[in-house]
C-alpha positions, 0 to 999 in steps of 0.5 A: 487449540492445545493438544499436549499428545507430544508433551512429556509427563515433566512438561505436563506436570509443569503446566506447559502447553503446545500451541498448534496455530501454526507449524512452529508448535511452540511449547509455552510456559505458564505465563508466557507467550509463544514466539509470535506473541499471539498466544499464551498460556493462561493457567495451563489454557492456550488463549489468544492474546488479542481480542476479537475486533468488531467493526461497528458503523458510526450510526450504531449505539456505542457499546459501553463496556469495559473489557472483562466486565461481567456487567456487559452481555454483548449489547449492540442495539439492533445487532445489524450493522456490526461485523466480526473481523478476523482480527484476533480470531485465531487461525485454521491451522492444521488445514482440516479445522473449520474456520474459528468463527462462522457467524450468522447475521441478518443484512436488510433482512437477508440471512447472511454468513461471515467465515471469519479467520486468521490466515498464515501467509507464506505467499505474501508481500507488498506493493509500495506506490511512492508518489514523488518526483524523486528518482529512487533507483533503477527498475529491477534493483534490489531493495534491501533492509539491514543489507538483506534483500527484501524485494525490488524496484518495479515499473515506474507509474505516472508520477509514482516510484513502485516497489515490489517487496516480500514474496515467498522467494525472500520469505523461504527462498534465501538464508534464514536471515533474509527470510527473518528480515523480509518478515520483519519489514513486511510486518511493520509495513503492513501495521503502518509503521516506518521502514528504511529501505536502501535501493542498490544504485539509488536512494535510501528511502523511509517508507510509511503508509499513509505518510510522505516518503523521506528520500536520502534524508529529505522529507518529500512534499509533492508528486508531479502535476504530470509530465513535461509535455502534460505541463505544457498542455495545462498551463500553455495559455497561462504563460502566453504573452508572458514568456517567449519560450517555457521549457518543463524539465522532466526525466521522462517527457520534457516539454518545449512550449513553442514547438508543442501543439498547445504553442501551435494553437497559441500561434507562438513563433519558433524561439530556436532553443534546441534541447538535448535528448531524442525528439519524439513529437514536436515539443516533446523530448525524451532522455534529456538527462540521467535519472537523479534527485534534481530538476524534474527527476533528473541529475541536473542542478543547472537547467541550461545543461539540457540546452544543445544550441540556440538557432540565431535564425530564430532566437532574438536578444531580449527572448524571454525564457522560463525553465521549470520542473514538473513540480514547480519546485525548481524554476528560473527566469532568463532573458537572452542577451545580445549574444543570445546567451541566457541570463538570469533575470528577476521572474515577472509576477504573472510568470511566478503565479503560474509556477505557483500554480503548477505547485498547487496542482501537484498532490501530496507526496505519499506512500501507499502500502498494498498487502498482497497474498494468495489465499490458498488451500488452508484457508479455503478448506476452513470455509468448505470441505470442497475448497474449489467451490469457494474459489468459483463462488468468489469469482462469480461475486457471490462471496465478498472477500474482506480483510479486517472488514475492508474490502479486497481487490480479488485479481482475475485468474485462478485461486484467490489472489487478493490485495488491500490497502493497509491504511484502511485497516484498523491498526495492528491488523497483522501478526506473524509466525516464524516460519516465517509468514505474515498472519492477516485477518480474512472474512469471506461473506455471503448469503446463508443459502449460498454458503449452504450450497458450496457445502459450507460448515453451516451447522457451525454457524453461531449468532453475532450475540453469541460470539460477543457473549463468549469472547473478549471483544474490541469495537472499532467504530469508523467512518470508511466502508467495511472499517476504520482506523 
């Protein structure tokens, strides 16, 4: 890994080594680590600090060894089912070098090759899916960390707010501080740590993979069961006979039971309660209020604010009205008095039961962090001297792409643009280099004959047992396909 060509005679005499694992080219003194904390000078030798991580299926015999023990020789029972990940593998930089590990193995009697490396990704970021009914901010609004823009709010999905963070423009296209803050935030998120984000014109949210979001200091509990119209359709029969009108308040599509097709099928008579907003199809209204942190993702705290008028030709004294949010978190029961004014009243038990059922059917609020990156020429050149052949092999599904042993989703189209859920990867799978860029494990697995056909470095392939015998190894035993926690 190291090369002392650029060191002075005094530096060489002092035992300094140069690390060429990334373009920074750190000069590292004895006993010290480089800027990324991933490489160190150990008695004049450049070493990778973290152990190579091996994934083992739970049904394999457990490996009894103490790291550094001379008694352990890398035994793994049958030797099948184990998988060498890119975690701790070292990189291919500079780009002409073959991948650090090209491992041959057998799977169900078939000769396989896994090309293992750590990729330096300048073109990378994360997509954050936040399952909550809370309004976080307007689409296209900047998302900031420590005052620096690190991404933006993107298109909301059903019951989820979506953020797009990182990318080459934030890593390299802005100020040095913006790049450093973006890299730090991405690294923390990918390693399943909590990061506080502030959204221009919106909320402050703490995001952590596989954990509920914290919005403006409040821990969120659930995502919506559906839009207001969907809630009407799901629960209309259960309200029938217990309420004369139900309005499900929603920032996107507010539902009104008696007008809705669900009410029509139940032969409910019109209640004459008209809500604000733009009427779509019967019983479905858009834009009843501004987005916010109140009922159903709107900015209202009093649900009666969305009522435009009550028609005396259709409404009647004693009319029973339920107003409820899409999560069941907010609910209120009213009865119309002789002036057709809604008056708060005690909610009947059968109606309360359905409100509780709405909450029961809501999935837990959760943050999902998806690492997304483009595997460019440098990574592909570590696999074959003709990189385009690897791209074609991936596209033809002859080559399986994994990150830390977890199967990646590879986007259609040119190149190898991949995405993976970081919560499925082993802990601390990601590192960084101060260029700035993230470092992520990457593995390409294919049949040995297919690897030879694409012009791979087949002569450099070593067995799994050889890898284990020569390198310090950490074994991760997980139950999920391709890896574990």
